[in-house]
N, C-alpha and C positions, 0 to 999 in steps of 0.2 A: 595659880591658873588664871589665866586672863578671860577675855571675852571670846578668843580665838578658840578655844577649845572645841571640840565636838560633840562634846557631850552637852557645853550650854548651849551651842546654837541648836543643836535637836530639842532641848529642851523650852528652847522659846519660840522654835518655830511650833512643834503642836500646842503650847500656850497661846499666843498670838494669832491661829487660825480661827475667827469667825465661824459659826454654827452653819451660816447660808452660804458657806463659802465651800463647802463639800456637796458635788453636784452626782447628783443620784439617776443613776441610767434609766431611761423609761422605753417600756415596750411600744408604746405608743408612737405614733411616728405619724404627723400632719400632711397629709395628700396634699399639693399646689390644686388650686381653684382649677375646676373645671369650664369649660365653656357653657354647659351646662347651667351653672351656680351663677355665671355672670348674666345670662338671661333671665332667671328667674329674679335676680337682684333688680335686673332694668325691669321687668314686668311689675313688680312691687312700687316703685318708684316713680313710674309711666301712670299706673292705676290710679295709686295715694293723688300724684298731681293732677289727674285729669277729674277725680272726684273732688279736691278743693277748688278747682278753675270752677267748677258746673257749679256749684251751692257757694260760690261766694258773698253774692249777695244777697243773701239767705241766711245767712247767720246774724244772729241778733247781738246787740251792742251788750258788750261786757261791764260797761262802766256805769251802766244803767239797770239793766234787768238784774245786775244780782245786788241791788241796794235793797231791794223789795226780800230777798230770803234773812235779811237781817232786820229790817223793820220790823217782820210781820212777830219775830219771837220777843222784839223787844216792846212791842204792842201790847203782847199779852203778860210781860212781866208788869208791866202799867197799869194792869186793869182792863183792859179792852178786850173782851169777848172775838172769838172768830166766828166770821156770817155776821154779826149781829153787829157790830161796829168796826170790823175790818172786812174789805171786800177781798175775798180770795177766792180760787176758781179751784181748787184741789183739794185732798185730802187733808186729816187735821194732823195725819202723824209727823210729818215734816216741821211742822211750826212749833208744834208743843214738846218737841224733844227739845229742840235748844231752851227753850225759855226755862224746863226745869234745871239749867243749871243758874236761873237767878240774876244776881247781879252782876257775873260773869262775862256779860257778855259787854 
C-alpha cells in the first residue's frame, strides 16, 4: 500500500490540519455601521480637534517642564531638603516617592 490509499490520505488529512483552521459558528453577527454611529464618530473627532486648536498655545514645553520631576527627587537623594534647599510649589508626596528608590534614578 502506497500513499494513494484512502486510509493513508484520511490519516494525513486529520493529522495535518491545524487547530485554528477549524471555524466555529458564532451566533453573533456584526451589524453594519449606521449613519448615527458615523455622526457620533465625526462629532468626537471635531470636538477633540477644536479643543486642541483652542488650547494649542497654552500647553507646556515638554522638554523643559518634565526635567523638574526628576531633578527634585535626585536632589533629595543627594541630601537637599524640600522647601528649604529646593524651591517646590506643590505637596511633598510626589518628589519623595521616587527618591525612595535611591540611586536607581
